[in-house]
PAZAPA-4460 file (N, C-alpha, C; in steps of 0.05 Angstrom, whole numbers, plus 32768, in hexadecimal, padded with zeros to 4 digits):
% residues 272
    n_x    n_y    n_z   ca_x   ca_y   ca_z    c_x    c_y    c_z   seq   type   mol
   87B8   8423   870C   87B6   8438   86F7   87CF   8449   86F5     1      X     A
   87D7   844F   86DE   87EE   8460   86DB   87E6   847E   86D9     2      X     A
   87F9   848E   86D6   87F4   84AB   86D4   8801   84B6   86BA     3      X     A
   87F2   84C5   86AC   87FB   84D0   8693   8801   84EE   8698     4      X     A
   8819   84F6   8692   8820   8512   8695   881B   8520   867A     5      X     A
   880B   8535   867B   8805   8544   8663   881D   8555   865B     6      X     A
   8828   8550   8645   883F   855F   863C   8838   857B   8634     7      X     A
   884C   858C   8633   8847   85A8   862A   883D   85A8   860E     8      X     A
   882A   85B9   8608   881F   85BA   85EC   8834   85C3   85D8     9      X     A
   8831   85BB   85C0   8844   85C3   85AB   8843   85E1   85A7    10      X     A
   8858   85EA   859B   885A   8607   8595   8842   860F   8584    11      X     A
   8839   8627   858A   8822   8631   857A   8807   862A   8585    12      X     A
   8806   8619   859B   87ED   8611   85A6   87E8   861D   85C1    13      X     A
   87EF   8636   85C4   87E8   8644   85DD   87FE   8644   85F1    14      X     A
   8816   863B   85EA   882C   863A   85FE   8833   8656   8607    15      X     A
   8835   8669   85F4   883C   8684   85FC   8827   8690   860D    16      X     A
   880D   868B   8607   87F8   8696   8617   87F9   868B   8633    17      X     A
   87FE   8670   8635   87FF   8664   8650   8817   866F   8660    18      X     A
   882D   8673   8653   8844   867E   8661   883F   869A   866A    19      X     A
   8831   86A9   865A   882A   86C5   8662   8818   86C5   867A    20      X     A
   8804   86B2   867B   87F2   86B1   8692   8801   86A9   86AB    21      X     A
   8813   8695   86A8   8823   868C   86BF   8834   86A2   86C9    22      X     A
   8841   86B1   86B8   8852   86C7   86C0   8841   86DD   86CE    23      X     A
   8829   86E2   86C4   8818   86F6   86D0   8810   86ED   86EC    24      X     A
   880A   86D3   86EF   8802   86C9   870A   881A   86CB   871D    25      X     A
   8832   86C4   8713   8849   86C5   8724   884F   86E1   872D    26      X     A
   884B   86F4   871B   8850   8710   8722   883B   871B   8735    27      X     A
   8822   8711   8732   880D   871B   8743   880F   8711   8760    28      X     A
   881B   86F9   8763   881B   86EC   877E   8828   86FE   8793    29      X     A
   8841   8706   8791   884C   8717   87A6   883F   8731   87AA    30      X     A
   8835   873D   8794   8827   8757   8796   880D   8753   87A4    31      X     A
   87FE   873D   879E   87E5   8738   87AC   87E9   8733   87C9    32      X     A
   87FE   8724   87D0   8804   871E   87EC   880A   8738   87FA    33      X     A
   881A   874A   87ED   8820   8763   87FA   8807   8774   87FF    34      X     A
   87F5   8774   87EC   87DD   8784   87F0   87CA   8778   8805    35      X     A
   87CA   875E   8807   87BB   8752   881E   87C7   875B   8838    36      X     A
   87E2   875A   8839   87F0   8764   8851   87E9   8781   8857    37      X     A
   87E8   8792   8842   87E1   87AE   8845   87C5   87B1   8851    38      X     A
   87B2   87A1   8848   8796   87A2   8853   8797   879A   8870    39      X     A
   87A4   8785   8877   87A6   877C   8893   87B3   8792   88A4    40      X     A
   87C8   879D   889A   87D7   87B2   88A9   87C4   87CA   88AE    41      X     A
   87B5   87D1   8899   87A2   87E8   889C   878C   87E2   88B1    42      X     A
   8783   87C9   88B1   876F   87C1   88C5   877A   87C3   88E1    43      X     A
   8794   87BB   88E4   87A1   87BC   88FE   87A4   87D9   8907    44      X     A
   87AD   87EA   88F5   87B2   8806   88FD   8797   8814   8903    45      X     A
   8783   880F   88F2   8769   881C   88F7   875C   8812   8911    46      X     A
   875F   87F8   8915   8754   87EC   892E   8761   87F6   8947    47      X     A
   877C   87F9   8945   878B   8804   895C   8783   8820   8962    48      X     A
   8780   8831   894E   8777   884D   8952   875B   884E   895D    49      X     A
   874A   883D   8953   872E   883C   895D   872D   8834   897B    50      X     A
   873C   881F   8982   873C   8816   899D   8748   882B   89B1    51      X     A
   875D   8839   89A8   8769   884C   89B9   875A   8866   89BB    52      X     A
   8752   8871   89A4   8745   888B   89A3   8728   888A   89AB    53      X     A
   8719   8877   89A0   86FC   8877   89A4   86F4   8868   89BD    54      X     A
   8703   8853   89C5   86FA   8843   89DC   8709   884A   89F5    55      X     A
   8723   8845   89F5   8732   8849   8A0F   8733   8867   8A17    56      X     A
   8736   8879   8A04   8737   8895   8A0B   871C   889F   8A15    57      X     A
   8706   8892   8A0C   86EB   889A   8A16   86E6   888E   8A32    58      X     A
   86F0   8877   8A37   86EA   8869   8A50   86FD   8871   8A67    59      X     A
   8716   8872   8A61   872A   8877   8A76   872D   8895   8A7B    60      X     A
   872A   889D   8A94   872D   88B9   8A9D   8747   88BA   8AAD    61      X     A
   875D   88C5   8AA3   8776   88C5   8AB2   8773   88D2   8ACD    62      X     A
   877D   88C4   8AE2   877D   88D0   8AFC   8762   88CF   8B0B    63      X     A
   874E   88C3   8AFF   8733   88C1   8B0B   8729   88A5   8B09    64      X     A
   872F   8895   8B1E   8727   8879   8B1E   8709   8875   8B1F    65      X     A
   86FB   8887   8B2E   86DE   8884   8B30   86D0   888A   8B15    66      X     A
   86D9   889F   8B07   86CD   88A5   8AED   86D3   888F   8AD9    67      X     A
   86EB   8884   8ADA   86F2   886E   8AC8   86E1   8856   8ACD    68      X     A
   86DD   8850   8AE7   86CC   8839   8AEE   86AF   883D   8AE4    69      X     A
   86A5   8855   8AE7   868A   885B   8ADE   8688   8858   8AC0    70      X     A
   869C   8861   8AB1   869C   885D   8A94   869D   8840   8A8C    71      X     A
   86AD   8830   8A9B   86AF   8814   8A95   8694   8806   8A98    72      X     A
   8685   880E   8AAD   866B   8802   8AB2   8656   880B   8A9E    73      X     A
   8657   8824   8A97   8643   882F   8A84   8648   8828   8A67    74      X     A
   8662   8823   8A61   8669   881D   8A45   8676   8801   8A43    75      X     A
   866C   87EF   8A53   8677   87D4   8A53   8676   87C6   8A38    76      X     A
   865F   87C7   8A29   865E   87BA   8A0F   8674   87C5   89FC    77      X     A
   8678   87DF   89FC   868C   87EB   89EB   86A8   87E1   89F3    78      X     A
   86AC   87E1   8A0D   86C6   87D8   8A18   86CC   87BB   8A10    79      X     A
   86B8   87AA   8A12   86BC   878E   8A0B   86C0   878A   89ED    80      X     A
   86B2   879A   89DD   86B6   8799   89C0   86D3   87A1   89BA    81      X     A
   86DD   87B5   89C8   86F9   87BD   89C3   870C   87A7   89C9    82      X     A
   8707   8798   89DE   8719   8782   89E5   8718   876C   89CF    83      X     A
   8700   8766   89C6   86FD   8752   89B1   870B   875B   8998    84      X     A
   8709   8774   8991   8716   877E   8979   8734   877D   897B    85      X     A
   873F   8780   8994   875C   877D   8998   8765   8761   8990    86      X     A
   8756   874D   8998   875E   8732   8991   875B   872D   8973    87      X     A
   8748   8739   8966   8745   8736   8949   875E   8742   893C    88      X     A
   8767   8759   8946   877E   8766   893A   8797   8755   893F    89      X     A
   8799   8748   8955   87B0   8736   895A   87B0   871F   8946    90      X     A
   8799   8715   8940   8797   8700   892B   87A1   870B   8910    91      X     A
   8798   8723   8909   87A1   872F   88F0   87C0   8733   88F1    92      X     A
   87CA   873B   8908   87E7   873F   890A   87F7   8726   8906    93      X     A
   87EC   870F   890F   87F9   86F5   890B   87FB   86EF   88ED    94      X     A
   87E5   86F3   88DF   87E5   86EE   88C2   87F8   8701   88B4    95      X     A
   87F8   871A   88BC   880A   872E   88B0   8827   8726   88B4    96      X     A
   882E   871A   88CB   8849   8712   88D0   8852   86FD   88BC    97      X     A
   8840   86EB   88B5   8847   86D7   88A0   884A   86E4   8885    98      X     A
   8839   86F6   887E   883A   8704   8864   8855   8713   8861    99      X     A
   885C   8722   8876   8875   8731   8875   888D   871E   8873   100      X     A
   888B   8707   8880   88A1   86F3   887E   88A4   86EA   8861   101      X     A
   888E   86E4   8854   888E   86DB   8838   889A   86F1   8826   102      X     A
   8892   8709   882B   889B   871F   881A   88B9   8726   881E   103      X     A
   88C2   8724   8836   88DE   872D   883C   88F2   8716   883F   104      X     A
   88E8   86FD   883E   88FA   86E6   883F   8910   86E6   8829   105      X     A
   890A   86EF   8811   891F   86F0   87FC   8937   8701   8804   106      X     A
   8933   8715   8815   894A   8727   881C   895D   8718   882F   107      X     A
   8951   870D   8845   8961   86FE   8858   894E   86ED   8868   108      X     A
   894F   86D3   8863   893B   86C2   8870   893D   86C2   888E   109      X     A
   8956   86C2   8899   8959   86C1   88B6   894F   86DA   88C3   110      X     A
   8954   86F1   88B8   894A   870A   88C4   892C   870C   88C1   111      X     A
   8921   8703   88AB   8904   8703   88A8   88F7   86F1   88BD   112      X     A
   8904   86DB   88C2   88FA   86C9   88D7   88FD   86D5   88F3   113      X     A
   8912   86E4   88F7   8916   86F2   8911   8900   8706   8915   114      X     A
   88F8   8714   8900   88E2   8728   8902   88C8   871A   890A   115      X     A
   88C3   8702   88FF   88AB   86F3   8906   88AC   86EC   8923   116      X     A
   88C3   86E3   892D   88C5   86DB   8949   88C0   86F3   895B   117      X     A
   88CC   870A   8955   88C7   8722   8965   88A9   8729   8965   118      X     A
   889C   8726   894E   8880   872D   894C   886F   8719   895C   119      X     A
   8875   86FF   895B   8866   86EC   896A   8868   86F0   8988   120      X     A
   8880   86F7   8991   8883   86FD   89AE   8872   8715   89B5   121      X     A
   8873   872A   89A4   8863   8742   89A9   8845   873B   89AA   122      X     A
   883C   872A   8998   8820   8723   8997   8818   8713   89B0   123      X     A
   882A   8701   89B8   8824   86F1   89D0   8822   8702   89E9   124      X     A
   8835   8715   89EC   8834   8726   8A04   881B   8737   8A03   125      X     A
   8814   8742   89EC   87FD   8753   89EA   87E3   8743   89EF   126      X     A
   87E2   872A   89E5   87CA   871A   89E9   87C5   8715   8A07   127      X     A
   87DB   870E   8A15   87D8   8709   8A32   87D1   8723   8A40   128      X     A
   87DC   8739   8A36   87D7   8753   8A43   87BB   875C   8A40   129      X     A
   87AD   8753   8A2B   8791   875C   8A27   877F   8753   8A3E   130      X     A
   8788   873F   8A4D   8778   8736   8A64   8775   874C   8A78   131      X     A
   8788   875F   8A79   8786   8775   8A8C   876E   8786   8A86   132      X     A
   8766   8788   8A6D   874E   8798   8A66   8735   878B   8A70   133      X     A
   8735   8770   8A6F   871E   8761   8A7B   871F   8763   8A9A   134      X     A
   8737   8761   8AA5   873A   8762   8AC2   8730   877C   8ACE   135      X     A
   8731   8792   8ABE   8727   87AC   8AC8   8709   87AB   8ACE   136      X     A
   86FB   8798   8AC1   86DE   8796   8AC5   86D7   8785   8ADE   137      X     A
   86E9   8774   8AE7   86E3   8762   8AFD   86DB   8770   8B17   138      X     A
   86EA   8784   8B20   86E3   8791   8B39   86C9   87A1   8B37   139      X     A
   86BE   87A5   8B20   86A6   87B5   8B1C   868D   87A3   8B18   140      X     A
   8691   8789   8B1C   867B   8777   8B18   8669   8774   8B30   141      X     A
   8658   875F   8B31   8644   875B   8B46   864B   8744   8B58   142      X     A
   8663   8739   8B56   866B   8722   8B66   8669   8729   8B84   143      X     A
   865F   8716   8B94   865B   871B   8BB1   8675   8722   8BC0   144      X     A
   868B   8716   8BB8   86A4   871B   8BC6   86AE   8738   8BC3   145      X     A
   86A4   8746   8BAF   86AC   8762   8BAC   86A1   8774   8BC2   146      X     A
   868D   876A   8BD1   8682   877B   8BE6   8696   877F   8BFD   147      X     A
   86AB   876F   8BFE   86BF   8772   8C13   86D1   878B   8C0E   148      X     A
   86CF   8797   8BF7   86E0   87AE   8BF1   86CE   87C7   8BED   149      X     A
   86DA   87DD   8BF4   86CC   87F7   8BF0   86CC   87FF   8BD3   150      X     A
   86B8   880E   8BCA   86B7   8816   8BAE   86D1   8823   8BA4   151      X     A
   86DD   8834   8BB4   86F6   8841   8BAC   870C   882C   8BA7   152      X     A
   870C   8817   8BB7   8720   8802   8BB3   871B   87F3   8B99   153      X     A
   8702   87EE   8B93   86FB   87E0   8B7A   8703   87F1   8B62   154      X     A
   86FE   880B   8B64   8706   881D   8B4E   8724   881D   8B4A   155      X     A
   8732   881D   8B61   8750   881C   8B5F   875A   8803   8B52   156      X     A
   874D   87EC   8B58   8755   87D3   8B4C   8750   87D3   8B2E   157      X     A
   873A   87DF   8B25   8734   87E1   8B09   8749   87F2   8AFB   158      X     A
   8750   8809   8B07   8764   881A   8AFB   8780   880D   8AFB   159      X     A
   8786   87FD   8B0F   879F   87EF   8B10   87A2   87DC   8AF8   160      X     A
   878C   87CE   8AF1   878D   87BC   8ADA   8792   87CC   8AC1   161      X     A
   8786   87E3   8ABE   878B   87F3   8AA6   87A7   87FE   8AA5   162      X     A
   87B3   8805   8ABC   87CF   880D   8ABC   87E1   87F6   8AB5   163      X     A
   87DB   87DE   8ABF   87EA   87C6   8AB8   87E9   87C1   8A9A   164      X     A
   87D1   87C6   8A8E   87CE   87C1   8A71   87E1   87D4   8A62   165      X     A
   87E2   87EE   8A6A   87F2   8801   8A5C   8810   87F9   8A5C   166      X     A
   8819   87F0   8A73   8835   87E7   8A75   883A   87CD   8A66   167      X     A
   8827   87BB   8A67   882A   87A2   8A58   882A   87A7   8A3A   168      X     A
   881A   87B9   8A31   881B   87C0   8A14   8835   87CC   8A0C   169      X     A
   8840   87DD   8A1E   885B   87E8   8A19   8870   87D2   8A17   170      X     A
   886E   87BD   8A27   8881   87A7   8A26   887E   8798   8A0B   171      X     A
   8866   8794   8A02   8862   8787   89E8   886E   8797   89D1   172      X     A
   886F   87B2   89D4   887A   87C3   89BF   8898   87C1   89BE   173      X     A
   88A5   87B7   89D3   88C2   87B3   89D2   88C9   879F   89BC   174      X     A
   88BA   8789   89BC   88BF   8774   89A8   88B5   877D   898C   175      X     A
   889F   878C   898B   8896   8796   8972   88A9   87AA   8966   176      X     A
   88B5   87BB   8978   88C9   87CE   896F   88E1   87C0   8962   177      X     A
   88E9   87AA   896F   8900   879B   8963   88F8   8790   8948   178      X     A
   88DF   8786   8945   88D6   877D   892C   88D7   8793   8917   179      X     A
   88CE   87AB   891E   88CD   87C1   890B   88E9   87C7   8901   180      X     A
   88FD   87C6   8913   8919   87CC   890B   8923   87B7   88F7   181      X     A
   891D   879E   88FD   8925   8788   88EA   8917   878B   88CF   182      X     A
   88FD   8790   88D0   88EE   8793   88B7   88F8   87AB   88A8   183      X     A
   88FE   87C1   88B6   8909   87D8   88A8   8923   87D2   8899   184      X     A
   8934   87C3   88A6   894E   87BB   8899   8948   87AA   8880   185      X     A
   8936   8797   8882   8930   8786   886B   8923   8796   8855   186      X     A
   8911   87A8   885B   8905   87B9   8847   891A   87CA   8839   187      X     A
   892C   87D5   8849   8941   87E7   883E   8953   87D7   882A   188      X     A
   8959   87BE   8831   896B   87AE   8821   895D   879F   880A   189      X     A
   8942   879F   880A   8933   878E   87F7   8937   8795   87DA   190      X     A
   8935   87AF   87D3   8936   87B7   87B7   891B   87B7   87AA   191      X     A
   8907   87AA   87B7   88EC   87A9   87AC   88D8   87B8   87BD   192      X     A
   88E2   87C4   87D3   88D2   87D6   87E3   88E2   87F0   87E8   193      X     A
   88D5   8807   87EC   88E4   8820   87EE   88F7   8821   8806   194      X     A
   890F   882A   8802   8922   882D   8818   8918   8841   882D   195      X     A
   8909   8855   8824   88FE   8869   8836   88EC   885C   884B   196      X     A
   88DB   884A   8841   88C9   883B   8853   88D9   882B   8867   197      X     A
   88EF   881F   885E   8900   8810   8870   890B   8821   8886   198      X     A
   8915   8839   887F   891F   884B   8894   8909   8853   88A7   199      X     A
   88F2   885A   889D   88DB   8862   88AE   88D4   884B   88C1   200      X     A
   88D4   8833   88B8   88CE   881C   88C9   88E3   8819   88DF   201      X     A
   88FC   881E   88D9   8910   881C   88ED   890E   8832   8902   202      X     A
   8907   884A   88F8   8901   8860   890B   88E9   8859   891D   203      X     A
   88D5   884D   8911   88BE   8845   8921   88C6   8831   8937   204      X     A
   88D6   881E   892F   88DF   880A   8943   88EF   8818   895A   205      X     A
   8900   882A   8953   8910   8838   8967   88FE   8848   897A   206      X     A
   88E9   8855   896F   88D6   8865   897F   88C7   8852   8992   207      X     A
   88BF   883B   8989   88B1   8828   899B   88C4   8820   89B2   208      X     A
   88DD   881B   89AB   88EF   8812   89C0   88F4   8828   89D5   209      X     A
   88F8   8840   89CB   88FD   8857   89DE   88E5   885A   89F0   210      X     A
   88CD   885A   89E4   88B5   885E   89F4   88B1   8848   8A09   211      X     A
   88B5   882F   8A01   88B0   8819   8A13   88C4   8817   8A29   212      X     A
   88DE   881B   8A22   88F2   881A   8A38   88F0   8832   8A4A   213      X     A
   88E8   8849   8A3F   88E3   8860   8A51   88CC   885B   8A64   214      X     A
   88B8   884D   8A5B   88A1   8846   8A6C   88AA   8834   8A83   215      X     A
   88BE   8823   8A7F   88C8   8811   8A94   88DC   8820   8AA6   216      X     A
   88EF   882E   8A9A   8905   883A   8AA9   88FD   8854   8AB6   217      X     A
   88EF   8865   8AA7   88E9   8880   8AB1   88CD   8888   8AA7   218      X     A
   88B8   887F   8AB6   889D   8885   8AAD   8897   88A3   8AA9   219      X     A
   88A4   88B4   8ABA   88A0   88D1   8AB7   88AA   88DB   8A9C   220      X     A
   88C1   88D2   8A94   88CC   88D9   8A7A   88BA   88CE   8A64   221      X     A
   88B0   88B6   8A67   889E   88AA   8A53   8885   88BB   8A4F   222      X     A
   887A   88C5   8A65   8862   88D5   8A63   8867   88F0   8A54   223      X     A
   8880   88F9   8A56   8887   8913   8A49   888B   890F   8A2B   224      X     A
   8895   88F9   8A22   889A   88F4   8A06   8882   88E8   89F7   225      X     A
   886F   88DE   8A07   8857   88D2   89FB   8842   88E7   89F7   226      X     A
   8833   88E8   89E0   8834   88D5   89CA   8846   88DD   89B3   227      X     A
   8855   88F3   89B6   8865   88FD   89A0   8879   88E8   8995   228      X     A
   8884   88D8   89A8   8897   88C4   89A0   888C   88AF   898C   229      X     A
   8871   88AC   898D   8865   8897   897C   885C   88A2   8961   230      X     A
   885E   88BC   895D   8856   88C8   8943   8867   88BD   892C   231      X     A
   8882   88BC   892F   8892   88B0   8919   888B   8893   8915   232      X     A
   8885   8885   892B   887D   8869   8928   8864   8866   8917   233      X     A
   8850   8877   891C   8838   8876   890D   883D   887C   88EF   234      X     A
   884E   8890   88EA   8854   8897   88CE   8862   887F   88C0   235      X     A
   8875   8873   88CE   8883   885C   88C2   8871   8845   88BB   236      X     A
   8861   883D   88CF   884F   8826   88CA   883A   882C   88B5   237      X     A
   882E   8844   88B6   881A   884B   88A2   8826   884C   8886   238      X     A
   883F   8856   8883   884C   8857   8869   8850   883B   885E   239      X     A
   8859   8829   886F   885D   880D   8866   8842   8800   885E   240      X     A
   882E   8805   886F   8813   87FA   886A   8809   8804   884F   241      X     A
   880A   881E   884A   87FF   8829   8831   880F   8820   8819   242      X     A
   8829   881D   881C   8839   8814   8805   8831   87F7   87FD   243      X     A
   882E   87E6   8811   8826   87CB   880C   880A   87CA   87FF   244      X     A
   87F8   87DB   8809   87DD   87DB   87FF   87DB   87E6   87E3   245      X     A
   87E9   87FB   87DC   87E6   8809   87C3   87FA   87FF   87AD   246      X     A
   8813   87FB   87B5   8827   87F4   87A1   8830   87D7   87A3   247      X     A
   882E   87CB   87BA   8838   87AF   87BD   8856   87AE   87BC   248      X     A
   8861   879B   87AD   887E   8799   87AA   8886   879A   878C   249      X     A
   889F   87A1   8787   88AA   879F   876C   88AE   8781   8766   250      X     A
   889C   8776   8756   889C   8759   8751   88B6   874F   8745   251      X     A
   88C0   875E   8731   88D9   8755   8724   88F0   8754   8737   252      X     A
   88F3   8768   8748   8908   8768   875C   8904   8751   8770   253      X     A
   88EB   874D   8778   88E6   8738   878C   88ED   871C   8781   254      X     A
   88E5   8718   8767   88EA   86FE   875B   8908   86F9   8755   255      X     A
   8917   870F   8752   8933   870C   874C   8944   8704   8764   256      X     A
   8938   8706   877C   8947   86FE   8794   8949   86E0   8796   257      X     A
   8961   86D6   879E   8964   86B9   879F   8950   86AB   87B3   258      X     A
   8948   86BA   87C8   8937   86AE   87DC   891A   86AD   87D4   259      X     A
   8912   86BA   87BE   88F6   86BA   87B6   88EF   869F   87AA   260      X     A
   88D9   8695   87B2   88D0   867B   87A8   88C1   867F   878D   261      X     A
   88CC   8674   8778   88BE   8678   875E   88A4   8668   875E   262      X     A
   8890   8673   874F   8877   8665   874C   8878   8654   8733   263      X     A
   887A   863A   8737   887F   8628   8721   8864   8620   8715   264      X     A
   8863   861F   86FA   884B   8615   86ED   8846   85F8   86F4   265      X     A
   882D   85F2   86F9   8826   85D6   8700   8825   85C4   86E8   266      X     A
   882B   85AB   86EB   8829   8598   86D6   880F   8588   86DA   267      X     A
   87FE   8588   86C6   87E4   857A   86C9   87E8   855C   86C5   268      X     A
   87DA   854D   86D5   87DA   8530   86D2   87BE   8525   86D1   269      X     A
   87BA   8510   86C2   879F   8503   86C1   87A3   84E5   86C4   270      X     A
   8790   84D7   86CF   8793   84BA   86D1   8794   84AD   86B6   271      X     A
   87A4   8497   86B4   87A6   8489   869A   878C   847A   8694   272      X     A
***
C-alpha cells in the first residue's frame, strides 16, 4: 500500500484559520511549560516549608536528645509522612530540572545542561541523605539487640542521625547553589525572563554556598548567620516561581532565539 500526503488546502479554504491556530499553539507551548514549572516549584517550596516548620521543628528539640526521642516515638506517623513527602518533592524537582532546561536552552545549551547536572547531583545527595531521617527511628525501635545499650545512648544515636542529616542537606545545597547561579545568569541573558529575577537567583545561589561552606568550615559562624543568610535565597526562588506561574515567558523573545525548537505543523497522511 502506498501513502497519500494530503496537500495544503487551496487559498480561501481555511488556510489562514489553520495557520492562526498553529501559531497560537506554538505560542502557548513555552508559556504552558513555564507555568507547569511554576506549579512544581510552588509545590517544592510549600512542601519544604511544611516539612521544616510543621514537622522537624515540632519533633526536634535542640540540645535535648531525650525530648527529641520522645517526640519521634509519639509522632512517628507524622515523621514518616514527612520523609515520604521529601521523596515526592525530589521527584518534582527532577521534572522541574527538565522544564528549566527546555526553557533556558535557547540562551546557552551548554550552560543549561550544566545547571541540570548540578541539580541532579544535588538531588542524588539529598535522596541518599534522607536515609538519615529514617535512621533516627532505628535506635528507638523494639529490636532485641537494642537492649545492649542504655536509653541515653539510644537517644544520642537518634540525635546523631538528625545532625548528620542537617550536614548532608547542607552539602546538597552546595550543588543546588551552583545551579541557582547558572540559572540566574541564563535568566539575566535570556531577554524573555526578567533580569531582576536572574540577579535574585544568583544572590540565592551565593547565599546557599556561603551557608553550606560555613557549616563545613566554621559551624559556629554558620549558626550565627542562619537563618538570615537564607532569606535572600527564599526571596529569589519564590520570585522565580511566581513569575513562571503567573507570567510564564515572553513567547516572541523565546521563539526568536536560535536555540528554540520551532513547533512545526504536522503533515497528515492517509493510506492509499
